[in-house]
NUMARLO-231956 format. One record per residue (C-alpha): x, y, z; residue in three letters; chain. Coordinates in steps of 0.05 Angstrom, whole numbers, plus 5000, padded with zeros to 4 digits. Example, Ala and Ser with C-alpha at 12.3 -4.5 7.8 and 13.67 -1.06 7.14 Angstrom:
// residues 2
[[5246 4910 5156] "ALA" "A"] [[5273 4979 5143] "SER" "A"] 
This chain:
// residues 81
[[0597 4017 6032] "MET" "A"] [[0658 4061 6047] "THR" "A"] [[0685 4102 6105] "SER" "A"] [[0706 4174 6096] "MET" "A"] [[0781 4185 6093] "ASN" "A"] [[0810 4235 6142] "ARG" "A"] [[0806 4293 6093] "TYR" "A"] [[0733 4280 6079] "GLN" "A"] [[0721 4273 6154] "MET" "A"] [[0751 4342 6167] "VAL" "A"] [[0708 4371 6112] "ALA" "A"] [[0644 4339 6139] "ALA" "A"] [[0660 4363 6209] "MET" "A"] [[0675 4435 6189] "THR" "A"] [[0636 4452 6127] "TYR" "A"] [[0577 4498 6142] "ALA" "A"] [[0590 4493 6216] "GLY" "A"] [[0589 4417 6216] "GLY" "A"] [[0520 4414 6183] "LYS" "A"] [[0537 4347 6151] "HIS" "A"] [[0578 4317 6208] "ALA" "A"] [[0526 4263 6217] "GLY" "A"] [[0548 4232 6152] "LEU" "A"] [[0615 4213 6183] "ALA" "A"] [[0585 4153 6219] "ASP" "A"] [[0544 4130 6159] "ASN" "A"] [[0579 4078 6115] "PRO" "A"] [[0528 4094 6060] "ASP" "A"] [[0545 4168 6060] "TRP" "A"] [[0565 4170 5986] "PRO" "A"] [[0495 4149 5967] "LEU" "A"] [[0467 4206 6008] "GLU" "A"] [[0509 4261 5975] "LEU" "A"] [[0461 4271 5917] "PRO" "A"] [[0401 4276 5964] "THR" "A"] [[0432 4330 6009] "ILE" "A"] [[0421 4385 5959] "GLY" "A"] [[0488 4418 5973] "ASP" "A"] [[0528 4411 5910] "THR" "A"] [[0588 4450 5936] "LEU" "A"] [[0594 4401 5994] "PHE" "A"] [[0587 4342 5946] "ALA" "A"] [[0642 4372 5902] "PHE" "A"] [[0688 4379 5962] "ILE" "A"] [[0676 4308 5985] "MET" "A"] [[0690 4282 5915] "ILE" "A"] [[0753 4324 5908] "GLU" "A"] [[0779 4297 5974] "LEU" "A"] [[0766 4224 5956] "ALA" "A"] [[0825 4176 5952] "ALA" "A"] [[0792 4148 5889] "GLN" "A"] [[0802 4217 5858] "GLU" "A"] [[0876 4216 5876] "GLY" "A"] [[0873 4254 5942] "CYS" "A"] [[0920 4212 5984] "THR" "A"] [[0959 4262 6026] "SER" "A"] [[0948 4324 6068] "THR" "A"] [[0988 4364 6017] "ALA" "A"] [[0943 4340 5961] "GLN" "A"] [[0880 4357 6001] "ALA" "A"] [[0906 4427 6015] "ILE" "A"] [[0926 4437 5942] "THR" "A"] [[0857 4416 5919] "ARG" "A"] [[0820 4461 5968] "MET" "A"] [[0865 4520 5951] "ARG" "A"] [[0850 4511 5877] "ALA" "A"] [[0776 4509 5892] "ALA" "A"] [[0783 4571 5935] "HIS" "A"] [[0819 4609 5879] "ARG" "A"] [[0764 4590 5830] "ASN" "A"] [[0709 4611 5877] "LEU" "A"] [[0745 4676 5893] "ALA" "A"] [[0750 4691 5818] "ALA" "A"] [[0675 4680 5810] "ILE" "A"] [[0661 4724 5870] "LEU" "A"] [[0704 4779 5842] "ASP" "A"] [[0670 4775 5774] "ALA" "A"] [[0601 4777 5807] "LEU" "A"] [[0622 4837 5849] "ALA" "A"] [[0643 4873 5786] "ALA" "A"] [[0573 4868 5756] "LEU" "A"] 
């Protein structure tokens, strides 16, 4: 099907201590994303996809920083409950 790009590879190798690193060698990994049950990881892999416009290290960093800001805002709001 398709290989991971280098940004997705980094994510797979580092997210949750490399929990999903085994997907890196699987050309059918996009089909497995919905079955993993980890929607945050699926979101990250989609955000880092070249098909979604992530074609440089700078773009990958920008996307992950934006996700981090959004998650931090949610965390802060939850902590204020």
